Every structure is written in structure tokens, then in C-alpha cells.
C-alpha positions as CSV (number, residue, x, y, z in Angstrom):
1,M,-0.1,0.0,0.0
2,T,1.6,3.2,-0.8
3,T,0.8,7.0,0.4
4,G,0.4,8.7,-2.8
5,G,3.4,11.1,-2.2
6,M,2.6,12.0,1.4
7,T,5.9,12.0,3.4
8,H,6.7,12.7,7.1
9,P,7.4,16.4,7.7
10,L,10.5,15.4,9.6
11,E,12.0,13.0,6.9
12,P,15.1,15.0,4.9
13,H,14.0,16.3,1.5
14,G,16.7,16.8,-1.4
15,T,16.8,20.4,-1.9
16,G,20.0,20.3,-4.0
17,I,20.9,20.8,-7.8
18,G,20.3,17.2,-8.7
19,Q,16.9,17.1,-7.0
20,R,15.4,20.6,-8.8
21,L,17.1,19.4,-12.1
22,N,16.0,15.6,-11.9
23,W,12.8,17.3,-14.7
24,L,15.6,17.4,-16.9
25,R,16.9,14.0,-16.6
26,A,13.4,13.0,-16.7
27,G,12.8,14.6,-20.4
28,V,15.7,13.5,-21.9
29,L,15.4,9.8,-20.9
30,G,12.1,10.2,-22.1
31,A,12.7,11.6,-25.3
32,N,15.3,9.1,-25.9
33,D,13.3,6.1,-25.2
34,G,10.9,7.8,-28.1
35,I,13.1,8.4,-30.4
36,V,14.4,4.8,-30.5
37,S,11.0,3.8,-30.0
38,V,9.9,5.3,-33.4
39,A,13.4,4.9,-35.2
40,G,12.8,0.9,-34.5
41,V,8.8,1.1,-36.4
42,V,10.4,2.9,-39.2
43,V,13.1,0.6,-39.6
44,G,11.0,-2.6,-38.8
45,V,8.5,-1.3,-41.8
46,A,11.1,-0.5,-44.1
47,A,12.4,-3.7,-43.6
48,A,9.5,-5.3,-44.3
49,A,8.6,-3.4,-47.3
50,P,8.0,-5.7,-50.5
51,S,10.9,-4.2,-52.3
52,N,14.5,-4.9,-54.0
53,V,16.1,-2.0,-51.9
54,A,18.5,-2.9,-49.4
55,A,17.2,-1.4,-45.9
56,I,20.4,0.5,-44.6
57,A,20.2,2.1,-41.2
58,T,22.9,4.2,-39.4
């Protein structure tokens, strides 16, 4: 069972630069995940296309 984000008032919370910029890390990793997923779909569709042209991914 989770508390839904509630914390104890005496629990220490990070306020350093790492905690404040965690949103940047999450955004970069999320964008990278999206790019890799889309590229995988594009390469998969290109490789499955019935043509005589070789599919080259760089």
C-alpha cells in the first residue's frame, strides 16, 4: 500500500541541484526512449516492405 506521495514532516528532502534538475533528466531520457521507439518502427516497416532495395540504418 502506498501513501500517494505523502511524506513525514521530519523526513529530509533533497533541495540540491540534482533534485531540482531531475525534470531535465526525465525529459531527456523520455525523449531518447521516444526516438528509439519510433526509429525501431520505421526500420521495421522499411525492412518488411516488399522491394528489392536494401534497407540501411545508420
